[in-house]
N, C-alpha and C positions, 0 to 999 in steps of 0.2 A: 315753660311749656308744662302742659299737664302730663303722663306718663300711659297708656295706655290699658287698660283695664278688659281680662278674658279674650276671648279664641274669638280670630277673624280669620276664616276661611278664604279663603285665596283661591285655589286650584285644586282637584279633586279627581282622581283615576275608579272613574265609576263600572270599566269592562275588565277590573281587575276583581273586582269579587267573582264575576260572570266568568270569568278566564281562570281561576286558583281556588285554592282549598286555601281560605286565609289559617296561617299558625302563628306561630309569638308576633305583635309587633312591638314597635319599638319608637320610640321620639328619638328625633336629630336634631342637633340645630346645623345651618350649614355656612360656610362660609361665603361671604357675598363682597364684592364690591358695593361703592355707592350706587352706584346706577341701576345695578340690579334691584337694592332693595325702593328705590323710587319705583322701576317699573311695576314691583310685587304691590307696592301698595295705590298703585291703579288698578290692581285687579287683575294682573296681564300673566295668567304662564298656563302652560301645558304640562300632564303628564303623558302624554298619548302612548308615546316611544319608548318611556322613560324605564331605567332599570338599574338596583346598586348593583359595588362589585366591593370584593375583600381584596386589599391588594397590600401586603408586607403592612401588617395589622394594622390597615386603614381603611374606611369605607368609603367608594367615592358613589355618588352620584350621577349615569352618566344618560346623555340625550335628553334632561327634563330643556323643556322652552322656556329659558324668559326671554321673550321680546326685546329689542334696543331697549331704551329706556326716548323719548323722543323727544324730550330738551339736550340728551348728552350732548356733547363736543365730540372733539378725538380721544374724551377719555374713557368712553362708551365701551362696555363689554362685550363678547360674541354670546349669538343667543343662545346655539347647543353646549356650551363648552363643560368640562368635566368641573365638580364642587365636590370639593370634600366635605363632610358630613361627619360630624362633633357628636362621639357613644362616650361613655365609660370602657377604660380597658376591659371590663370584666362583660359587658355585655358585644364588646366585640368578639368575644371568645366563645361567647355560647351562637353568637350570629357563625364564625366558623365553625366550631361542631355541629351546627344546623344543617350546612353547606354541604360538608363535607359525607353527611350520607348519601348524597344524590338524589337526582329528580327532584333538587327546591332548588328555588330563585327567592332572590333577592328582590322586590318590589316597592317602587313606594305608595302609596294610600292619598295621600293629602300632602299640599302645602298650603300651611297658616301660619298666622302672626300668634302667638301665645303671651301677653302681655307687652308687646310689642318687639317682641324676638322672632325671629322668621325660622320655622319648624317644620322638618318633614318626617312623614309618619311611616315608619317603612316598615315591610314584613318578609317574614319566612313565609312559601307561600309553596305549593305543587301545583302543576298542572292537573285543569281537571279535562277526562275526556268526554265526546262530543253527548253520550249518554247521558252524563251527571249533569251536563247543562239540561236537558230535556226534562230530568228527575226532579232539578231543580226550581225551574221554570212551571212542572205542572205542580209541586207542593203550595209555591210561590200562588198560583189559580186556584189550588182547593183552597186553601186559608182565606182567599180573598173572598170566595163564593159564600164558604161556608157564616166568616163574616156578615155577608150580606141575608142569606137567610136566617141570622139571629138576628139582623136589624128591621126586617118584616116581622119576623114573628113580635119583636118586641113592641113594632109599630100596630101588632095586631093584624095584619095581612096574610091571608092566606096564598100561602105558592108552594 
């Protein structure tokens, strides 16, 4: 059997970058059952309400939805169970230190396969206020408009 190479994205938390200022990011392995891995290989997962916590120097992924495997039997997993994340001790202490500052949370950004292993990218984040979100949207629109003007100018159009 040929071993997978590269990175294959399964699920992404798109609202996270809209709702939070992203700080340090970490790549963590996940402790999964066989049917969870099969369900992920089918590309089925959701990070909509997911978050991570640190309990007793262990990092846990909560509320991540990995639906039951369609061909699973009585050994199937529950869809929203708490899953343990695998990180180095140094990374866990760094995350704990960041979370004790207050106003920060630990959110998952994406689930993917990296060289055949299921990984989750988590980030220490602080929440954005409403005006921060509007400012981000305005900057993105301004940059888009600037790119359009440059493209039109390079084509020789007047605008």
